[in-house]
DSSP file (Angstrom, degrees, kcal/mol; ACC not computed):
  #  RESIDUE AA STRUCTURE BP1 BP2  ACC     N-H-->O    O-->H-N    N-H-->O    O-->H-N    TCO  KAPPA ALPHA  PHI   PSI    X-CA   Y-CA   Z-CA
    1    1 A M     >        0   0    0      0, 0.0     4,-2.2     0, 0.0     5,-0.2   0.000 360.0 360.0 360.0 -45.2  163.9  -36.8  101.9
    2    2 A L  H  >  +     0   0    0      1,-0.2     4,-2.5     2,-0.2     5,-0.2   0.897 360.0  55.3 -60.4 -40.6  166.3  -39.7  101.6
    3    3 A H  H  > S+     0   0    0      1,-0.2     4,-2.0     2,-0.2    -1,-0.2   0.914 108.6  47.1 -58.4 -46.0  168.9  -37.7  103.6
    4    4 A R  H  > S+     0   0    0      2,-0.2     4,-2.1     1,-0.2    -1,-0.2   0.892 111.4  50.6 -65.4 -40.5  166.4  -37.2  106.5
    5    5 A K  H  X S+     0   0    0     -4,-2.2     4,-2.7     2,-0.2    -2,-0.2   0.901 109.4  51.0 -65.4 -39.8  165.4  -40.9  106.5
    6    6 A L  H  X S+     0   0    0     -4,-2.5     4,-2.3     1,-0.2    -1,-0.2   0.902 109.0  51.1 -64.0 -39.9  169.0  -42.0  106.6
    7    7 A Y  H  X S+     0   0    0     -4,-2.0     4,-2.3     2,-0.2    -1,-0.2   0.904 110.7  49.8 -61.0 -40.5  169.6  -39.6  109.6
    8    8 A Q  H  X S+     0   0    0     -4,-2.1     4,-2.2     2,-0.2    -2,-0.2   0.930 111.6  46.8 -63.9 -46.3  166.6  -41.1  111.3
    9    9 A F  H  X>S+     0   0    0     -4,-2.7     5,-1.7     1,-0.2     4,-0.9   0.858 111.6  52.7 -64.7 -34.5  167.8  -44.7  110.7
   10   10 A C  H  <5S+     0   0    0     -4,-2.3     3,-0.5    -5,-0.2    -2,-0.2   0.925 110.7  46.1 -64.8 -45.6  171.3  -43.7  111.9
   11   11 A A  H  <5S+     0   0    0     -4,-2.3    -2,-0.2     1,-0.2    -1,-0.2   0.867 116.2  45.3 -65.7 -37.0  169.9  -42.2  115.2
   12   12 A E  H  <5S-     0   0    0     -4,-2.2    -1,-0.2    -5,-0.2    -2,-0.2   0.582 100.4-134.6 -82.8 -10.5  167.7  -45.3  115.8
   13   13 A K  T  <5 +     0   0    0     -4,-0.9    -3,-0.2    -3,-0.5    -4,-0.1   0.880  47.5 164.7  55.2  39.9  170.5  -47.8  114.9
   14   14 A R      < -     0   0    0     -5,-1.7    18,-0.5    -6,-0.1    -1,-0.2  -0.690  41.6-112.2 -90.8 136.5  168.0  -49.6  112.9
   15   15 A P        -     0   0    0      0, 0.0    55,-0.6     0, 0.0     2,-0.3  -0.467  40.0-171.7 -68.9 138.4  169.1  -52.2  110.3
   16   16 A V  E     -AB  30  69A   0     14,-2.8    14,-3.1    -2,-0.2     2,-0.5  -0.911  24.5-135.9-129.9 156.1  168.4  -51.2  106.7
   17   17 A W  E     - B   0  68A   0     51,-3.1    51,-2.6    -2,-0.3     2,-0.4  -0.969  27.6-165.5-109.8 124.7  168.6  -52.8  103.3
   18   18 A V  E     -AB  27  67A   0      9,-2.5     9,-3.0    -2,-0.5     2,-0.6  -0.947  11.2-152.1-120.3 129.1  170.3  -50.4  100.7
   19   19 A F  E     -AB  26  66A   0     47,-2.8    46,-3.1    -2,-0.4    47,-1.1  -0.891  10.0-151.3-100.0 123.9  170.2  -50.8   96.9
   20   20 A L  E  >> -AB  25  64A   0      5,-3.0     4,-1.3    -2,-0.6     5,-1.2  -0.852   4.1-162.7 -96.4 113.7  173.2  -49.3   95.2
   21   21 A R  T  45S+     0   0    0     42,-2.6     3,-0.3    -2,-0.7    -1,-0.2   0.913  86.5  51.5 -61.5 -46.5  172.2  -48.2   91.7
   22   22 A D  T  45S+     0   0    0     41,-0.5    -1,-0.2     1,-0.2    42,-0.1   0.772 120.8  33.5 -68.1 -25.4  175.7  -47.9   90.2
   23   23 A Q  T  45S-     0   0    0     -3,-0.3    -1,-0.2    40,-0.2    -2,-0.2   0.486  98.5-134.7-105.5  -6.4  176.7  -51.4   91.3
   24   24 A Q  T  <5 +     0   0    0     -4,-1.3     2,-0.3    -3,-0.3    -3,-0.2   0.917  64.5 114.5  51.4  50.5  173.2  -53.0   90.9
   25   25 A R  E   < -A   20   0A   0     -5,-1.2    -5,-3.0     2,-0.0     2,-0.4  -0.979  61.1-124.3-146.0 159.4  173.4  -54.8   94.3
   26   26 A W  E     -A   19   0A   0     -2,-0.3     2,-0.6    -7,-0.2    -7,-0.2  -0.820   8.7-151.0-101.5 141.3  171.8  -54.8   97.7
   27   27 A I  E     -A   18   0A   0     -9,-3.0    -9,-2.5    -2,-0.4     3,-0.4  -0.977  27.9-147.6-106.1 118.6  173.6  -54.3  101.0
   28   28 A E  E     -     0   0A   0     -2,-0.6    17,-0.3     1,-0.2   -11,-0.2  -0.689  61.2  -6.5 -99.4 140.9  171.5  -56.3  103.5
   29   29 A E  E    S+     0   0A   0     -2,-0.3    16,-0.3     1,-0.2    -1,-0.2   0.881  85.3 164.4  48.7  51.6  170.9  -55.5  107.2
   30   30 A A  E     -A   16   0A   0    -14,-3.1   -14,-2.8    -3,-0.4     2,-0.5  -0.581  33.5-134.9 -92.8 158.3  173.4  -52.6  107.3
   31   31 A T  E     -C   43   0B   0     12,-2.7    12,-2.2   -16,-0.2     2,-0.8  -0.960  18.2-127.3-111.7 131.2  173.6  -50.0  110.0
   32   32 A V  E     +C   42   0B   0    -18,-0.5    10,-0.2    -2,-0.5   -19,-0.2  -0.699  33.1 175.7 -77.4 111.5  174.0  -46.4  109.0
   33   33 A V  E     -     0   0B   0      8,-2.7     2,-0.3    -2,-0.8    -1,-0.2   0.884  57.7  -6.9 -86.6 -43.2  177.1  -45.4  111.0
   34   34 A E  E     -C   41   0B   0      7,-1.1     7,-3.0     2,-0.0     2,-0.5  -0.996  47.3-155.5-156.7 147.8  177.7  -41.8  109.8
   35   35 A I  E     +C   40   0B   0     -2,-0.3     2,-0.5     5,-0.2     5,-0.2  -0.981  20.4 169.9-127.5 117.9  176.4  -39.3  107.3
   36   36 A E  E >   -C   39   0B   0      3,-2.5     3,-2.1    -2,-0.5     2,-0.3  -0.936  63.6 -50.0-132.8 109.9  178.9  -36.6  106.3
   37   37 A G  T 3  S-     0   0    0     -2,-0.5     0, 0.0     1,-0.3     0, 0.0  -0.511 122.6 -21.5  64.6-123.1  178.0  -34.4  103.4
   38   38 A D  T 3  S+     0   0    0     -2,-0.3    23,-3.0    -3,-0.1     2,-0.5   0.209 117.7  99.5-103.6  15.7  177.0  -36.7  100.5
   39   39 A L  E <   -CD  36  60B   0     -3,-2.1    -3,-2.5    21,-0.2     2,-0.5  -0.888  52.1-166.7-104.5 130.6  178.9  -39.7  102.0
   40   40 A V  E     -CD  35  59B   0     19,-3.1    19,-2.8    -2,-0.5     2,-0.6  -0.967   9.4-150.2-115.6 124.7  177.0  -42.4  103.9
   41   41 A T  E     -CD  34  58B   0     -7,-3.0    -8,-2.7    -2,-0.5    -7,-1.1  -0.855  16.0-171.2 -99.4 124.4  179.0  -44.9  105.9
   42   42 A L  E     -CD  32  57B   0     15,-3.4    15,-3.0    -2,-0.6     2,-0.4  -0.900   9.9-159.5-115.8 141.9  177.3  -48.3  106.3
   43   43 A R  E     +CD  31  56B   0    -12,-2.2   -12,-2.7    -2,-0.4     2,-0.3  -0.983  26.6 149.2-120.7 131.7  178.4  -51.2  108.5
   44   44 A Y  E     - D   0  55B   0     11,-2.5    11,-3.7    -2,-0.4     2,-0.3  -0.975  38.4-120.1-155.1 165.0  177.3  -54.8  107.7
   45   45 A D  E     - D   0  54B   0    -16,-0.3     2,-0.4   -17,-0.3     9,-0.2  -0.864  23.2-171.3-110.2 145.1  178.2  -58.4  107.9
   46   46 A A  E     - D   0  53B   0      7,-3.0     7,-3.5    -2,-0.3     2,-0.5  -0.996  15.0-139.2-136.4 142.9  178.6  -60.8  105.0
   47   47 A E  E     - D   0  52B   0     -2,-0.4     2,-0.5     5,-0.2     5,-0.2  -0.883  17.6-178.6-106.4 130.6  179.1  -64.5  105.0
   48   48 A D  E >   - D   0  51B   0      3,-2.9     3,-2.6    -2,-0.5     2,-0.3  -0.967  63.1 -51.8-130.1 114.0  181.5  -66.1  102.5
   49   49 A D  T 3  S-     0   0    0     -2,-0.5    -2,-0.0     1,-0.3     0, 0.0  -0.434 123.7 -20.4  55.5-115.1  181.8  -69.9  102.6
   50   50 A D  T 3  S+     0   0    0     -2,-0.3     2,-0.4    -3,-0.1    -1,-0.3   0.304 121.7  90.6-103.6   8.1  182.4  -70.7  106.3
   51   51 A E  E <   -D   48   0B   0     -3,-2.6    -3,-2.9     2,-0.0     2,-0.5  -0.826  61.6-147.4-111.6 145.4  183.7  -67.2  107.2
   52   52 A L  E     -D   47   0B   0     -2,-0.4     2,-0.4    -5,-0.2    -5,-0.2  -0.944  18.9-165.6-108.6 125.5  181.8  -64.2  108.5
   53   53 A H  E     -D   46   0B   0     -7,-3.5    -7,-3.0    -2,-0.5     2,-0.5  -0.894  11.3-147.9-113.9 140.1  183.2  -60.8  107.4
   54   54 A S  E     -D   45   0B   0     -2,-0.4     2,-0.3    -9,-0.2    -9,-0.2  -0.914  21.8-170.0-104.5 133.8  182.3  -57.4  108.8
   55   55 A W  E     -D   44   0B   0    -11,-3.7   -11,-2.5    -2,-0.5     2,-0.4  -0.920  19.8-165.1-125.3 147.8  182.4  -54.5  106.4
   56   56 A E  E     +D   43   0B   0     -2,-0.3     2,-0.4   -13,-0.2   -13,-0.2  -0.985  22.2 178.8-128.6 121.7  182.3  -50.8  106.6
   57   57 A E  E     -D   42   0B   0    -15,-3.0   -15,-3.4    -2,-0.4     2,-0.5  -0.970  21.6-148.0-130.9 136.4  181.6  -49.1  103.3
   58   58 A S  E     +D   41   0B   0     -2,-0.4     2,-0.3   -17,-0.2   -17,-0.2  -0.910  23.4 178.4-104.1 128.2  181.2  -45.4  102.3
   59   59 A V  E     -D   40   0B   0    -19,-2.8   -19,-3.1    -2,-0.5     2,-0.2  -0.921  31.8-106.8-127.1 152.6  178.8  -44.8   99.5
   60   60 A R  E >   -D   39   0B   0     -2,-0.3     3,-1.5   -21,-0.2     4,-0.5  -0.551  25.8-126.7 -77.7 143.3  177.7  -41.6   97.8
   61   61 A L  G >  S+     0   0    0    -23,-3.0     3,-1.2     1,-0.3    -1,-0.1   0.863 108.8  56.2 -58.0 -38.5  174.1  -40.5   98.6
   62   62 A D  G 3  S+     0   0    0    -24,-0.3    -1,-0.3     1,-0.2   -41,-0.0   0.621  99.0  61.1 -74.4 -10.7  173.3  -40.2   94.9
   63   63 A S  G <  S+     0   0    0     -3,-1.5   -42,-2.6   -42,-0.1     2,-0.6   0.571  81.8  98.3 -88.0  -8.8  174.3  -43.8   94.2
   64   64 A I  E <   +B   20   0A   0     -3,-1.2   -44,-0.2    -4,-0.5     3,-0.1  -0.694  46.3 176.5 -81.8 119.6  171.6  -45.1   96.7
   65   65 A G  E     -     0   0A   0    -46,-3.1     2,-0.3    -2,-0.6    -1,-0.2   0.792  64.1  -0.2 -92.1 -32.6  168.6  -46.2   94.7
   66   66 A A  E     -B   19   0A   0    -47,-1.1   -47,-2.8     2,-0.0     2,-0.4  -0.990  52.6-162.1-157.9 148.7  166.4  -47.5   97.5
   67   67 A V  E     +B   18   0A   0     -2,-0.3     2,-0.3   -49,-0.2   -49,-0.2  -0.998  17.1 174.1-133.5 130.1  166.4  -47.9  101.3
   68   68 A S  E     -B   17   0A   0    -51,-2.6   -51,-3.1    -2,-0.4     2,-0.3  -0.941   9.5-165.7-133.0 159.2  164.1  -50.3  103.1
   69   69 A T  E     -B   16   0A   0     -2,-0.3     2,-0.5   -53,-0.2   -53,-0.1  -0.969  29.5-104.6-140.6 155.5  163.8  -51.4  106.7
   70   70 A R        -     0   0    0    -55,-0.6     3,-0.1    -2,-0.3    -2,-0.0  -0.678  23.7-169.8 -82.8 127.8  161.9  -54.2  108.5
   71   71 A L        -     0   0    0     -2,-0.5     2,-0.3     1,-0.3    -1,-0.2   0.884  65.9 -34.1 -82.2 -43.1  158.8  -53.0  110.3
   72   72 A S        -     0   0    0      2,-0.0    -1,-0.3     0, 0.0     2,-0.3  -0.971  54.5-148.9-165.6 171.9  158.2  -56.2  112.1
   73   73 A Y        -     0   0    0     -2,-0.3     2,-0.4    -3,-0.1    -3,-0.0  -0.989   3.1-152.6-150.8 157.1  158.4  -59.9  111.8
   74   74 A V        -     0   0    0     -2,-0.3     2,-0.1     9,-0.0    -2,-0.0  -1.000  30.3-114.0-131.8 132.0  156.7  -63.0  113.0
   75   75 A C    >   -     0   0    0     -2,-0.4     3,-1.7     1,-0.1    -2,-0.0  -0.430  21.1-134.6 -63.4 134.3  158.3  -66.4  113.5
   76   76 A R  T 3  S+     0   0    0      1,-0.3    -1,-0.1    -2,-0.1     0, 0.0   0.739 103.9  60.1 -65.4 -22.0  156.8  -68.9  111.0
   77   77 A N  T 3  S+     0   0    0      2,-0.1     2,-0.4     0, 0.0    -1,-0.3   0.535  84.8  98.3 -82.9  -5.8  156.6  -71.5  113.7
   78   78 A T    <   -     0   0    0     -3,-1.7     2,-0.1     2,-0.0     5,-0.0  -0.696  65.8-145.8 -86.7 129.4  154.3  -69.3  115.8
   79   79 A S    >>  -     0   0    0     -2,-0.4     3,-1.0     1,-0.1     4,-0.6  -0.446  28.8-105.3 -86.6 167.2  150.6  -70.0  115.5
   80   80 A A  G >4 S+     0   0    0      1,-0.3     3,-0.6     2,-0.2    -1,-0.1   0.792 120.0  60.8 -61.9 -28.3  147.9  -67.3  115.6
   81   81 A D  G 34 S+     0   0    0      1,-0.2    -1,-0.3    16,-0.0    -3,-0.0   0.808 104.1  48.9 -68.6 -28.9  147.0  -68.4  119.2
   82   82 A E  G <4 S+     0   0    0     -3,-1.0    -1,-0.2     2,-0.1    -2,-0.2   0.539  82.8 114.8 -91.2  -7.3  150.5  -67.7  120.4
   83   83 A L    <<  -     0   0    0     -4,-0.6     2,-0.5    -3,-0.6    -9,-0.0  -0.411  69.9-122.4 -66.5 135.4  150.8  -64.1  118.9
   84   84 A A        -     0   0    0     -2,-0.1     2,-0.5     1,-0.0    -1,-0.1  -0.674  29.1-168.7 -79.6 125.1  151.0  -61.4  121.5
   85   85 A I        -     0   0    0     -2,-0.5     2,-0.2     9,-0.0     9,-0.0  -0.968   5.5-154.0-118.0 125.4  148.2  -58.9  121.2
   86   86 A T    >   -     0   0    0     -2,-0.5     3,-1.0     1,-0.1     0, 0.0  -0.574  25.3-121.1 -94.6 161.2  148.3  -55.7  123.1
   87   87 A G  T 3  S+     0   0    0      1,-0.2    -1,-0.1    -2,-0.2     4,-0.1   0.603 106.6  72.2 -73.6 -11.3  145.3  -53.6  124.1
   88   88 A E  T 3  S+     0   0    0      2,-0.1    -1,-0.2     3,-0.0     3,-0.1   0.650  73.1 101.4 -78.5 -15.1  146.7  -50.7  122.1
   89   89 A C  S <  S-     0   0    0     -3,-1.0     5,-0.1     1,-0.1    -4,-0.0  -0.530  83.9-110.1 -73.3 130.9  145.9  -52.3  118.8
   90   90 A P    >>  -     0   0    0      0, 0.0     3,-1.5     0, 0.0     4,-0.6  -0.310  25.0-119.2 -60.0 144.8  142.8  -50.9  117.2
   91   91 A E  G >4 S+     0   0    0      1,-0.3     3,-1.0     2,-0.2    -2,-0.1   0.842 112.0  57.3 -54.3 -39.4  139.9  -53.3  117.2
   92   92 A A  G 34 S+     0   0    0      1,-0.2    -1,-0.3     3,-0.0    -3,-0.0   0.739 108.9  46.5 -67.2 -22.7  139.7  -53.3  113.3
   93   93 A E  G <4 S+     0   0    0     -3,-1.5    -1,-0.2     2,-0.1    -2,-0.2   0.454  87.3 111.2-100.0  -2.2  143.3  -54.4  113.1
   94   94 A R  S << S-     0   0    0     -3,-1.0     2,-0.3    -4,-0.6    -9,-0.0  -0.418  71.7-115.3 -73.7 147.2  143.2  -57.2  115.7
   95   95 A L        -     0   0    0     -2,-0.1     2,-0.3   -15,-0.1    -1,-0.1  -0.616  32.7-114.7 -77.6 139.7  143.5  -60.9  114.6
   96   96 A S        -     0   0    0     -2,-0.3    -1,-0.1     1,-0.0   -16,-0.0  -0.585  25.0-134.0 -76.8 136.8  140.4  -62.9  115.3
   97   97 A Q              0   0    0     -2,-0.3   -16,-0.0     1,-0.1    -1,-0.0  -0.776 360.0 360.0 -91.4 129.6  141.0  -65.6  117.9
   98   98 A P              0   0    0      0, 0.0    -1,-0.1     0, 0.0    -2,-0.0   0.508 360.0 360.0 -72.3 360.0  139.5  -69.0  116.9
């Protein structure tokens, strides 16, 4: 199942957060670049002091403990009045307008 989800995220070029069990750390906002056998290649940026570094790291599939992705986000400065609501949203899930 994890293998299929990683392939999906790779095809969509979607940013993912990956937890590496063996190193007990998160890789944040990475892109799955390639999956070959049991090796997953991740590309991500990390900031150290005043420098921004780009990394490409290959990890084994069995060392990945969890993968998550952002579904959506809302700017904290946006009020409920300014949220864009489409007509496709089911009535039960719509935000009430004051």
